[in-house]
N, C-alpha and C positions, 0 to 999 in steps of 0.2 A: 504494500499499499504506499502511496506517495501522499505526503501530508501537505496541506496549504501553509502551515506554520510548524515550527519545531515544537516538540514537547520540552518543557522546561523541567529539568531534574536537578535534584540536590543530592550529593552523596557525601557522607561523612567519613573522612579518613584521618584516623589518629586525632580525633576531636575537632578537625577542621572541616567546615562546610565548603564543598567544591561544587560550583554550579556548571551545568553543561547543557547544550542544546542537542536533542535527539531528533533527527529528521526522518526517522522511521526507515522500514525496509528490513525486517527481521531475517529474511531469507537470503540477504545479500552479504557480500564481503565487507566486514567492518573497516571504516576509514575514520581516523581521528585527526582533527585539525587543531593546531597549536598556534595561538596568535602571537604578535610581537609585544615588545615592552610598552606599557601604558595603554594597551589596547584591550579587546575582550572578544567573546565568542561571536557576537553578532557582526564583527568586522568580516567574517567569512560568509555571511548570508548569501550573497549573489553567487559565489562559487558553490556553496552547498547546494543551492537549488539546481545548478547545472549538473552536479555529481549525484544528486539523489536518486535519479532513475536507475543508476548503475551500482551504487553502493549503499550500505547503511552508514549514513554520515553522522558523526558526532563532532561537536566543537566545544572545547572545554575553556572555561574561564579559569586560567592558571591562578595560583594563590596570590592574593592581594589585588586581583584585577576583577573587573566586571562585578558580578554578584557573588563571587566567592569570597570567603573570609580573608581578612588580613592575617599576616603571620608575623612572628618575631624574627624569622630567618628565611632566606631565599637562596636559590641556586639550583644547578642541575641535578645534584644528588637528591635534594628533597623533592624536586619536582618529579623525578623518576619514582620515588616512593608514592607520591600522589597518584600518578598515572597507574602504578601497580594497584593501588586500592580502588581506583575508579574501574579499571577493566575487569578486575576480579568480581566486583559487585554487579557489573553489567553482564558478567558471563562471557566476556570476549576472550578468545583464544589468541590467534594470530590476527594481525590487523595491518593495514596500510597507515603509515604515519606521515603527516605533512605539517611542516613547521616553517614559519616566517621569522626571520631575525632572532630575537630572544627564543622564540618558540622553535626556530630551526636548530639552534644550539642544543636546546633541551631534547629535541627529537634525535639529533646526532648521539647525544649521550646515552639516551635510552636505547637506541638501536645497537649501540656498541656494548652495553652492559646487560641488555635483555634480548639477545639475538633470536631466542625462541619465540618472542612475541611479535616480531616485526617482519612482515613478509616482503614489503617494499617501502622505500623511503624517499620522500621528496623534501629537499632542503632549499628554501627560498631566500636568496639574497643575503646569505651570511656564510662565514667560513671560520677556519681556525685563526685567521688574522683579519682584522678589520682595517679598512682603508684609512689613511691619514686625513682624508677629507672629512671624516666624522667629527674631527676637532674644530673644523672651520665654523665660524658663527653663522646661523641660518640667515638667509636673506629676509628683508622685511622687519616689521616692528616686532619687538618682544612679546612673548606670550604672556597675557594677564593672569592673575591668580584667579579671577572669577570672570564670568561671562554674563553679558546682559540678556542674551537669548540664544536659542539654537542658531538663528541666522548669524549672530555675532561670531560664534564659534566656527560655523561652516564657512564663513567668509575668510577667517583667519587661515584655516587649513587649505582652502582653495588657492589663496595667494602663494602658499608654499609649494603646491603641486597642482597645476591646472589640468592634468590629464583626466582625472575621473569626471570632472564636471561639477558644478555647484550643486546640482540636483543630488548627486551621490553623497556629498559631504553633509547636506541637510539631512538625508536619511540616516547616515551612519552616526552623526552627532546626536540625533534624537535618542539613540541607545547608549550614548557615551557620557551624558551628563547626569548628575543627581543634584537635588536641591538640599543644601545644608539647613540646620536648624534656624540660622539667621536669614533664611531665604535666598542666599546667594547660590548661583549655579556653578558647580565645579565638576571637573572630570571624575567619572566613576572608577577611580582606582585609589587604593589606599596610599596615603603619604608614606607609609613604611617602605614602599618599593624603591624609594630613593636610596635605600640602603643597598641597593644592587651595584652601586659604584664599586668596581673592582672584583665583583663576584665572578668567580671562574678563572681569574687570572693565574691561579696556581694549578690549573688543568692543562695538560699537554694535549691541545685540541688536535694536533696532527696525529699523535698516537691514538687518540679516540677515533679519528676518521679511519685509521688503518684497521681498526678492530671491527668496523661495521661489515657485516656479512651479507646484509640484504642488498639487492640491486637498488641503486641510488641515483635519482635524478637531481642535478643541481640547476637551479634556475636563477639567472641573474639579470637585473635591469640594465639595459644599454647605457643608462645615465646614472647608474647606482652610485651613491656617495658612501656606500658601506662595503660592498665586495668589489674588489678590483678583478679585472679580467684574468690577469696572470694568476691570481690565487684561485679562482674558480677553475682554470685549466689545470693547475697543480693538483687540486682536489680530485678531479676526475682521473688523473694520472696515478694518484696514490690509493684511490678507492679500489676494492677488489672487483667491483662491477659498477663502474660510474659512467654516467652520461651528462652532458652538459648542453643546456640551450639558453642562448642569450635572447631575452624578450625585448623587441624594439619599442621605442616610444614609451618608455617606463623608467621610473626612478626606483624606489625601495619597496613600495606596496604594489607589486607587480600585478596581482589579481584584481586590483582596483584600477591600475593605470591602463593595463591592456588585457582585459579579461579574455578576449578571443584568442590571442596568441597563447596565454597561459592554458586556457582549455585545450587548444590543439596540442601543446606539448604533453599535457596530461593524458590526452586521448591515446597518443602514440606510445607513452610510456606505460600506462596502465591497461591498455588494450581494450578500449571501449570506444563506441562511436557515438557522439552526441547527436541531439536532434538538429536538423537543418531546415 
């Protein structure tokens, strides 16, 4: 069965509430989506709709993000335990794992340390090394601490990346804000995630990459400020079974910037044919 909207689920793992979206399809191969830093499960909605007829799609709010609980600590090892708890409670055996940015590194770590659970892996615009361009100050005005409206936040995001279009940002921001007790609109992620600075720096990510057994697709935005082309190419060379596709007309959030090209790459890698 295909759903018109995902089922909202809460799973408790070691006392932490983790929220996820379940797009239905119990008879299909499970596919789990992991969002990037300061994002949430609804950031995947448009891709989830395209994948839904072919897979049982889940999207997880990682700890401290979206409607999941905040935590005292963060990092790939803890996220791996979170995912273990989620998939065990959902009764998932092996699955396809797709991760963007922070979620991509968490997906890499999980695939390397839980090879029996991951059948195929898609890593989107992240690698063992991050581009020096990430340290450059973003163009445009600084981000305010609070927002006047959905439109205010959507316009700010659109100035930083025009590819998805303002209509997309209006929609995704509608799932991204919460109202504080004082009435101010703020992003729907816990301030504690700022503690992520430096998390994972002690991990040898190239060694993690080499431990991944599942066939792996690396996707990079042609204008990515995070993943340099030479790093993406080296990733594929060092993976046991790696493939690389550069997505044109895109920055970091590839599935938002150029959804058709991302879907075409996934169709070829995952072996399904989308609706035309």
